[in-house]
N, C-alpha and C positions, 0 to 999 in steps of 0.2 A: 888628760881624761882625765884627773883628777878636780881638774879648775871643771869641765862638765858633768861632773856628779857632782860636786858645790852645790854646783848655781842652779843646775837640776834640783835637787833637794833641797835646797831655799828655797825654790821658787815653789815646789808646793806645798811647804812650810809656811808659808807667807798666805799661798789661797786657802790652806783651813782656818788659818788664825781668822782672816778675813770674813769668811764664810760663818763661822762661829761665833761671831761677834756683829754680826749681822745689821741690819736696821731693825728693832722689832715689828715695827709698823708696815714693813713692808711684807714682814714673814706672818704675820694678821691678817695683811690682806689678801697673801696666798693663801690662805688656811680658809678666811671668807670664802674667797673664789671658787675654791675646791669644796666645800660645801655643798654652795648655789648651783656645780652642776649636777652634782652626783641630788643635789635635794631635786635636779629637772630631769636625770632619767632617773631616778624612781618615781616619779610622776607620769614620766613614757610607756614604762613598765608597768605599770599599778593600770591606766588606759589601756592596754590591752590586756588586759587580767593575769598579766603573768608575773606579780610583783615576787618577788623571792622571802620570806619568811624572815631573814634578819637584816635585810639593808636598812631598811628605818632604824632597828638598833643600833647599827653602827654608822649615821648618820648621828644619833643623837649622841653616842659615844665623841664622835670626832667635835660634835657643839662645844661637851662638855672641858675638852681637849684643848679647844682653839678657847673656851672662859678662862680654865688653867694656864693659860699662858704657854701650853705643851707646844707650840703650832706643829714640828712636824709632824707630831706623833698624831694632829686633827687633818695635814694632810697627807699622811699613809692611812689613816681610814676612811676619810674622804675620798678619794681613788678605789680606795677597794669597794665600798658602796656603791662609788659609780661603775666600775666595772660589773658588778654582781648585776645589776643594772641595764648595762648595754647587753650581756651577755643571755639577763632573763628577753629581752627583746629579739633577740638572735631565737632564742628558744622555741618563743614563739612563733614565729614565722616559719622555724623549722617542723614544727609542730602543725602548722596549719596546713604546708607544704603537702607534711605526709597524710593527712587525714584528707587532704584534696587526692590523692594518687588512689585512694580504695573505691 
């Protein structure tokens, strides 16, 4: 039992070390891809006239974080902006459906 716990703990420790010291270029690529996806989603929300107020600001903050090599923060912000845009498009569809029902 002790060997199993020790082995599991060691595996988790090694995985954590590997992820923290990972490839910076890959992390930069992840941030760039997340920002690009957020921007695409923002443009879709804008096209239907439902872009939320802060989405562009969040994307700008994600870009600044990426420039500062804060890739985790950049990805997190970009994902938040993308989710807002997806929800904005859903909101527009629901509002259009509700308006058509009247």
